Residue, then its C-alpha position, 0 to 999 in steps of 0.5 A: i717591872k721589865l721595861d722594853t727599851g729596844m729589844h721588843r720582845l719582852g717588857f713594858p713600854l717606857a711610856a706606861l711605866s707610871e701607870i704601871v707602878n702606880r697600879l702595882q703599888k696598890i696592891k698590898n701582895i706586891a713587894q715594895p719597893l718595886q724592882f726595875m729591869t731591862h735587857f739589852v739587844s746587843p751588848e757584845q758588840l762594843d761598837n754598837s751604841l744601842t746599848l748606851h742609847q738603852s742604857q740612858q733610856f732605862l735610867s731616865a724612865t726609872e729615875n723618880f721611882s725607889g727600888l732596885r735596877s738591873m741591866a747588866n747581863s754578862a756581856a755587859i758587865i764585861g763590856w759596859p761597866q756604865t750599865h752596872c746598877d744594883 
């Protein structure tokens, strides 16, 4: 499940996550547990707090659901170690 935490290009809004998870868990052709991901707007800008804000939003939104989480792209792997997930 791709979540929009600020890029506003792709992904579901955070407010819709519970409904989406409930619906997908009822479909037997969908692998469980579900997996969650997001994309950062500008992780290459180490002085921009938006990456940390997006990370916190994502972790908060997904904390009550089981499943793998992914959010660190190449720039975040190098510059934002706190965004490393599964």
